[in-house]
C-alpha angles and dihedrals in degrees: 000000000000097000095041093050107028104016125113090270096030130119092261103030109190119255120240091268132026124228094237144023119302102185098166094048091045090051091051090049090051089049090059103258097151113200125056090227091057091049093053092046093047092049089050092049092049089051091051093050094046091048091052090049090051093047100041106016095093132247096304091065096036091058097045113104100207090064097062089038090057091048090050092052091050091049091047090052094051094045093049091045088059094039095132091064105031104058087080089058106063092181090078091059091045089053089051091052092050091045090054090051090050089064089068094053091071127067119239098251132032109270124233093235129054097252114004113224093198093058108054121170113275111268092223090059092048090049091052090050091052092046094049 
């Protein structure tokens, strides 16, 4: 759907500048990925692969904080790239908020045991999840 909605010839073609940060798309542009359509598709593909790794990669990946942080940056980039359409849909921003909170559920490095008992999720993060 990326090319049909947000591509150069899509229904909601992106303006020359986005209204917010797009770190993943900017990184891909700096890496030499030429067209905006290719950057959006590559960012979407990276998000899919990282999501599959998070879901099916086992506990070592599920408890590793850089993985949800990378997913959040990709999501932020895609939402801000389509910022002319998505402000009307507040669920995208709610998903970004919950994704940011999910970063703090995981420790920084993979633990040696399956689920460490000495490193429970922060209670403030759990409270924010429940409140949201």
